[in-house]
VOGU-3710 file (C-alpha; in Angstrom, 3 decimals, decimal comma):
1> mpalfgknke> -6,041/96,058/150,409  -6,526/92,546/151,437  -3,387/90,355/151,890  -2,051/88,225/148,611  -1,325/84,747/149,937  -0,296/86,383/153,036  1,578/89,574/151,926  0,628/93,378/152,042  0,525/95,419/148,967  4,007/96,943/150,067
11> evekpislrd> 5,411/93,523/150,346  4,530/92,248/147,237  7,416/92,286/144,850  7,630/94,583/141,953  8,134/93,512/138,210  11,689/94,129/137,278  12,049/95,849/133,966  15,264/94,877/132,232  15,234/97,761/130,134  15,208/100,123/133,152
21> qkeeleedvs> 17,983/97,805/134,752  20,349/98,068/131,516  19,661/101,823/131,560  20,723/102,164/135,115  23,778/99,907/134,399  24,888/102,045/131,844  24,972/104,971/133,854  26,578/103,204/136,681  29,498/101,914/134,417  29,641/105,392/132,687
31> lleredkssv> 30,425/106,872/136,469  32,973/104,138/137,186  34,925/104,755/134,138  35,107/108,544/134,936  36,448/107,564/138,529  38,238/104,424/138,273  38,474/102,356/134,797  40,715/99,431/136,529  37,329/98,618/138,953  35,194/98,755/136,094
41> rkvisevret> 38,027/95,987/134,207  38,176/93,883/137,444  33,973/93,615/137,412  34,091/92,528/133,798  37,152/89,945/134,449  35,101/88,461/137,719  32,104/88,258/135,613  34,035/86,267/132,828  35,210/83,956/135,336  32,031/83,547/136,967
51> ireatraslr> 30,599/82,284/133,732  34,054/79,818/132,923  33,605/78,381/136,358  29,761/77,606/135,543  30,528/76,136/132,165  32,988/73,941/133,754  30,577/72,844/136,520  27,714/72,478/134,071  30,059/70,162/131,783  30,993/68,086/134,599
61> dvklleegrc> 27,262/67,524/135,769  26,327/66,468/132,194  29,223/64,339/132,048  28,718/62,506/135,246  24,782/62,241/134,133  25,698/60,703/130,902  27,775/57,911/132,879  24,765/57,451/134,957  26,492/58,770/137,933  25,359/61,393/140,567
71> pncgrktrqf> 26,414/65,053/139,995  26,323/65,499/143,613  28,008/62,534/145,093  29,160/60,631/142,296  27,600/57,318/142,772  24,962/55,421/140,553  21,835/56,856/139,678  18,531/55,100/139,265  16,454/56,065/136,006  12,836/56,221/135,853
81> lfttvceycg> 10,633/57,140/132,975  10,580/60,978/133,945  13,098/61,113/137,099  16,747/60,387/137,718  17,286/59,562/141,311  20,442/59,097/143,736  19,440/56,614/146,315  22,565/57,425/148,232  22,223/61,342/148,849  18,838/62,217/148,042
91> wssfitpkrg> 19,743/63,907/144,733  16,922/63,970/141,991  16,316/65,723/138,650  12,685/65,180/136,731  11,124/66,058/133,664  7,806/67,978/133,702  4,987/67,025/131,036  5,035/68,616/127,756  1,523/67,764/126,623  -0,008/67,206/129,930
101> hvaihlrdgr> -0,077/69,534/132,612  0,673/69,682/136,421  -1,806/70,431/139,295  -0,312/72,185/142,421  -2,806/71,136/145,522  -3,183/73,299/148,446  -3,634/72,642/151,596  -6,900/74,116/151,797  -8,086/71,381/149,165  -8,093/73,425/146,027
111> aieshtvfrt> -5,958/72,964/142,719  -4,255/75,250/140,465  -3,490/73,541/136,852  -0,393/74,875/135,345  1,473/74,040/132,029  4,585/73,401/134,284  5,830/74,927/137,703  9,259/75,864/138,916  10,388/76,247/142,573  12,165/79,590/143,531
121> vqgdvlgitd> 15,130/79,634/146,159  12,761/80,969/148,572  10,763/77,731/148,121  7,675/78,994/146,460  6,116/77,515/143,757  5,718/79,631/140,019  2,889/78,344/137,956  3,662/78,612/134,331  1,155/78,506/131,315  2,151/79,695/127,604
131> dvvrvrvpqd> 5,347/81,335/128,906  3,572/83,317/131,466  3,663/83,121/135,161  -0,081/82,629/136,077  0,588/81,994/139,684  3,051/82,381/142,517  2,066/79,828/145,537  4,078/80,175/148,926  5,739/76,808/149,708  3,418/76,711/153,406
141> nigyieyiwt> 0,314/76,604/151,265  1,120/74,057/148,976  0,095/70,367/150,155  1,513/68,205/147,120  2,136/69,028/143,255  0,466/66,353/140,957  2,248/65,626/137,348  -0,432/64,827/134,968  1,096/62,909/131,881  -0,742/61,806/128,682
151> ddeiaerreq> -0,383/58,088/127,456  1,157/58,953/124,389  3,813/60,708/126,126  4,232/57,854/128,498  4,830/55,394/125,319  7,267/57,914/123,542  9,121/58,205/126,955  9,616/54,267/127,219  10,775/53,921/123,692  13,528/56,877/123,861
161> lrreqlvvcd> 14,779/55,458/127,196  14,886/51,938/125,372  17,018/53,445/122,903  19,246/55,294/124,881  19,945/51,871/126,617  21,141/50,218/123,609  24,778/49,632/123,180  26,444/49,177/119,689  29,643/46,968/120,166  32,417/48,888/118,778
171> wcgrevqwde> 33,700/45,491/117,046  30,720/44,103/115,262  28,313/46,602/115,437  25,697/44,402/117,270  23,216/46,095/119,514  22,764/44,960/123,020  20,964/46,618/126,342  22,925/47,937/128,984  21,156/45,103/131,644  23,216/42,422/129,206
181> yvavtyvafg> 26,811/41,756/129,383  28,685/44,974/128,012  32,907/44,849/128,320  34,586/48,251/128,666  38,026/49,126/128,047  39,462/52,565/128,122  42,494/53,661/125,965  44,530/56,552/124,508  45,450/56,181/121,013  46,286/59,933/121,183
191> keqqrflfcs> 46,111/62,507/123,830  42,663/62,018/125,056  41,183/58,925/126,946  38,559/57,067/124,737  36,166/54,351/125,869  34,876/51,432/123,734  31,946/49,235/124,422  31,638/45,642/123,532  28,967/42,977/123,365  30,909/40,196/124,395
201> ekckqafqrq> 34,709/39,548/125,842  35,583/37,943/122,313  34,707/41,031/120,492  36,893/43,128/123,271  39,914/40,621/122,673  39,664/40,877/118,866  39,498/44,646/119,145  42,872/44,818/121,317  44,679/42,467/119,454  43,917/44,591/116,064
211> ysmrihrncy> 44,579/47,737/117,697  47,835/46,825/119,974  49,362/49,717/122,341  52,700/51,314/122,624  54,956/49,635/125,392  55,014/52,629/127,142  51,209/53,024/127,213  49,597/49,712/127,477  46,319/50,855/128,496  44,688/47,561/128,102
221> erpctgcnec> 46,950/46,283/131,110  47,603/49,356/132,890  44,654/50,768/135,133  43,849/54,433/134,695  44,247/55,194/138,563  47,601/57,166/138,759  48,001/57,354/135,256  48,988/60,651/133,933  50,006/60,047/130,151  46,685/61,283/128,612
231> ikrypdeetw> 43,765/63,577/129,390  40,923/61,607/131,270  37,377/61,977/129,952  35,790/59,502/131,839  35,495/59,006/135,674  38,001/56,354/137,122  36,192/53,348/137,164  38,276/51,737/140,085  37,336/54,674/142,066  33,447/54,388/141,434
241> ekleekgvrp> 33,763/50,765/142,333  35,241/51,121/145,693  32,671/54,096/146,362  29,469/51,616/145,354  31,081/49,034/147,572  31,446/51,596/150,531  28,930/50,298/153,228  28,689/53,071/155,400  27,209/56,520/154,419  29,729/59,422/155,425
251> edkr> 26,964/60,681/157,694  26,969/57,414/159,970  30,909/58,202/160,733  30,297/60,998/162,724
//
């Protein structure tokens, strides 16, 4: 049989049946329980711990992205219409078209269209349409990938980003854009750190006069650095400022 993308028939991956896997797993677990029940409990405990660690890591990444920070290095990211990029370390994340499509341009000049694509850990690209993997292309055969957006989708995304960048003043309720002046204060009225945003220093000071802090926890005057009197929910703003002022990349110091 001729090779498929350079692979012989024997090398093509066989489809995995989840039902067969489940039956095989049940047989293995039954055998382990008869021989060593403690090993089964250990495996289950390891799985649960892995899930907990993955959940914590996902939550950390989400919180950093919400703050406009790179989940890889912590520095500020640049937000484009469908892509978020960290200019410092090269990390990026992007959205694929929902109503448009994706074209995989091959090195031989041909193009394969799909609704969306995913890259495997081996580097190959899966072309998916209607929730079905229609094609798998080895990375060596790929020239470039083109994302084709509809005009309506681009317009909707622009409006979505505009709304997301609006800040509502926690004192007067006025809406301002992030690129306008926005005053920020971190405070803990209870156990957890909170963040309040203001459209001006006047609103910030009015808020602080209205909601004064206890003497031993003067969040308005005391920097968050080194303070352990509340549960932190946001990255230390002073630490991030120092990172942003840093002019030398870590790799340049070697």
